[in-house]
C-alpha positions in Angstrom: 0.0 0.0 0.0 1.2 3.5 -0.8 1.6 5.9 2.1 1.0 9.7 2.4 1.8 12.6 4.7 -1.2 15.0 5.0 -0.4 18.7 5.5 -2.9 21.1 7.1 -2.4 24.7 7.9 -4.4 27.7 9.0 -3.7 31.2 10.3 -5.4 32.4 13.4 -7.2 35.2 11.6 -8.3 32.9 8.8 -9.7 30.3 11.2 -11.7 33.0 13.1 -13.0 34.5 9.8 -13.9 31.5 7.8 -13.9 28.5 10.2 -11.3 26.7 8.1 -10.2 24.6 11.0 -7.3 22.1 11.1 -9.7 19.4 12.1 -11.9 20.0 9.1 -9.0 19.9 6.7 -7.7 16.7 8.5 -11.1 15.0 8.0 -11.3 15.8 4.3 -7.7 14.7 3.6 -8.2 11.4 5.4 -11.5 10.8 3.5 -9.7 11.4 0.2 -6.9 9.0 1.1 -9.3 6.3 2.1 -11.2 6.7 -1.2 -8.0 6.5 -3.3 -6.5 3.6 -1.3 -3.6 5.6 0.3 -2.7 5.1 3.9 -2.1 8.2 6.0 1.2 7.8 7.8 1.4 11.2 9.4 -0.5 14.5 9.6 1.5 17.7 9.8 -0.5 20.4 11.5 0.5 24.1 11.5 -1.6 26.7 13.2 -1.0 30.4 13.0 1.6 30.0 10.2 1.2 32.6 7.5 0.9 31.4 3.9 3.4 34.2 3.0 6.2 32.1 4.6 7.8 29.7 2.1 7.2 26.0 2.9 10.9 25.5 3.3 10.9 28.0 6.2 8.0 26.5 8.1 8.5 24.2 11.1 6.4 21.4 9.6 8.6 21.2 6.5 11.4 19.5 8.5 9.0 16.6 9.2 7.8 16.4 5.6 11.4 16.2 4.4 12.3 13.5 6.9 9.4 11.4 5.7 10.3 11.9 2.1 14.0 11.2 2.6 13.5 8.0 4.5 11.1 6.7 1.9 8.3 6.5 4.4 5.8 8.2 2.2 5.2 8.4 -1.6 2.5 11.1 -1.5 1.9 14.5 0.0 -1.7 15.5 0.4 -3.1 19.0 1.1 -6.5 20.6 0.8 -5.6 23.5 -1.5 -2.6 25.0 -3.2 -2.4 27.9 -0.8 -2.1 25.6 2.2 1.4 24.7 1.0 2.8 27.5 -1.2 3.0 31.3 -1.2 3.5 31.8 -4.9 4.0 30.1 -8.3 7.8 30.0 -8.0 7.7 28.3 -4.6 5.1 25.8 -5.8 6.9 24.8 -9.0 10.4 24.6 -7.4 9.2 22.4 -4.5 7.0 20.1 -6.6 9.8 19.6 -9.1 12.0 18.4 -6.3 9.2 16.0 -5.1 8.6 14.8 -8.6 12.3 13.9 -9.0 12.1 12.0 -5.7 9.1 10.1 -6.9 6.7 11.9 -4.6 3.2 12.8 -5.9 1.4 15.9 -4.6 -2.4 15.7 -4.2 -4.6 18.8 -3.8 -8.0 17.6 -2.7 -10.2 20.7 -3.4 -9.3 22.6 -6.6 -12.7 24.1 -7.4 -14.5 20.8 -6.6 -11.9 18.6 -8.3 -8.8 16.9 -7.0 -5.3 17.3 -8.6 -2.6 14.7 -8.6 0.9 15.4 -10.0 1.7 11.7 -10.5 0.6 12.2 -14.1 1.8 14.6 -16.8 -1.7 16.2 -17.0 -1.7 16.7 -13.3 1.6 18.5 -13.4 0.4 20.7 -16.2 -2.7 21.6 -14.3 -0.6 22.4 -11.2 1.6 24.8 -13.2 -1.5 26.5 -14.6 -3.2 26.7 -11.3 -0.1 28.1 -9.6 0.3 30.8 -12.3 -3.4 31.9 -12.1 -3.3 31.9 -8.3 -0.3 34.2 -8.3 -2.0 36.4 -10.9 -5.0 36.8 -8.7 -2.8 37.7 -5.7 -1.0 40.3 -7.7 -4.2 41.8 -9.1 -5.6 42.0 -5.5 -2.4 43.7 -4.3 -2.7 46.2 -7.2 -6.3 47.0 -6.4 -5.5 47.4 -2.7 -2.6 49.7 -3.5 -4.7 51.8 -5.9 -7.4 52.1 -3.2 -4.9 53.1 -0.6 -3.3 55.8 -2.8 -6.8 57.2 -3.6 -7.5 57.5 0.1 -4.2 59.2 0.7 -4.7 61.7 -2.1 -8.1 62.7 -0.9 -7.2 62.8 2.8 -9.4 59.8 3.7 -8.8 57.7 6.7 -7.2 54.3 6.3 -6.0 51.8 8.9 -3.9 52.2 10.9 -4.1 56.0 11.3 -0.7 57.3 10.2 1.6 59.4 12.4 0.9 63.1 11.9 -2.9 62.7 11.7 -5.9 62.0 13.7 -9.1 60.4 12.5 -12.5 62.1 12.3 -14.9 59.8 10.8 -13.6 58.9 7.3 -11.3 61.9 7.2 -7.6 62.4 8.2 -7.0 65.6 10.1 -3.5 66.9 10.4 -2.1 66.9 14.0 0.0 70.1 14.4 2.3 68.7 17.0 3.1 65.6 15.1 3.4 67.5 11.8 6.3 69.4 13.4 8.0 66.2 14.3 7.5 64.9 10.7 9.1 68.0 9.3 12.0 67.6 11.6 12.4 63.9 10.7 12.4 64.7 7.0 14.9 67.5 7.4 17.3 65.1 9.3 16.8 62.4 6.7 17.6 64.8 3.8 20.7 66.0 5.7 21.9 62.4 5.7 21.1 61.3 9.2 20.6 57.6 9.4 17.2 56.1 10.3 18.6 54.6 13.4 20.1 57.9 14.5 16.9 59.7 13.9 15.0 57.1 16.0 17.6 57.4 18.8 17.3 61.2 18.8 13.5 61.2 19.1 13.6 58.6 21.9 16.3 60.5 23.8 14.1 63.6 23.7 11.1 61.5 24.9 9.1 62.3 21.8 6.5 59.6 21.6 5.6 57.7 18.5 2.0 56.9 17.5 0.0 55.7 20.6 3.0 56.6 22.8 5.3 54.0 21.4 9.1 54.2 20.9 10.8 55.1 17.6 12.7 52.5 15.6 14.6 52.6 12.4 11.7 50.7 10.7 9.1 53.2 11.9 11.1 56.1 10.8 11.6 54.5 7.4 7.9 53.9 7.0 7.2 57.5 7.8 9.8 58.8 5.4 8.5 56.5 2.6 4.8 57.4 3.2 3.8 59.6 0.3 1.4 61.4 2.6 4.4 63.3 3.8 6.1 63.9 0.5 6.5 67.6 -0.2 
C-alpha cells in the first residue's frame, strides 16, 4: 500500500473569519486518502503559520522532508494549493524536487476537483493553477494599493491612522504637534542622518511615536516613505 503525509495549515485570523479549522482539513484529507487507497502515515498540523512564509521555512517542512528522505511516504496531500505554497515559483520549485524523488502531490479541493501530480496532465494543471493563483494575488495587491493611494490623495482615513494625523470619521485631520515632528524627521533624513540615529534622537528627547510607542529605524523608514508626507 502507498503511504502519504497529510499537511494542514491555518492562520489564526483565517480560522476565526472562515472557520477553516485544522480538524476540518484533516477530516477531508483522510477521507480522500481512504477513497484513493492511500494510507495516511502522518499529519503535519501548522496553526498560526502565515501562507506568505515559504514552505521550506515552516517548522512542519522538516518533518515532511524527513518522511520523504526516509522513503516512508510516496504522496503529500493537502486541501488547496495555498495551504502549501506562497507563490508560483515556490510551488513549481518544490513540486519539481518532489517529482524527482518520486513523490506525488495531491490537492484535494481545486474548485471541486482533485489534482494529482503523478501524471503529466496533473503536473500541467498544477503549473497553470499556480500561475493563475499568483496572478490573482498580484491583481488583488494592485487593487489594494490603488485604493490606498486614492484615500491618501483625498485625505481619507485608512487603517492604521498614520503618524501626523488624527481620524475624524472617514477623514484624516493633520495633527499640528506631530506634523512638526514629521518636518524635523524629513529634514534630518535629507541631511543624511541615518534612520537609526533619527529614532535614537527622538527617543532620547522623549518624543512619543504613535500611541505613545518608541521610535525604531523601521518606523522612521515607514514615515519617510509614506507619500502622505512627501513635499
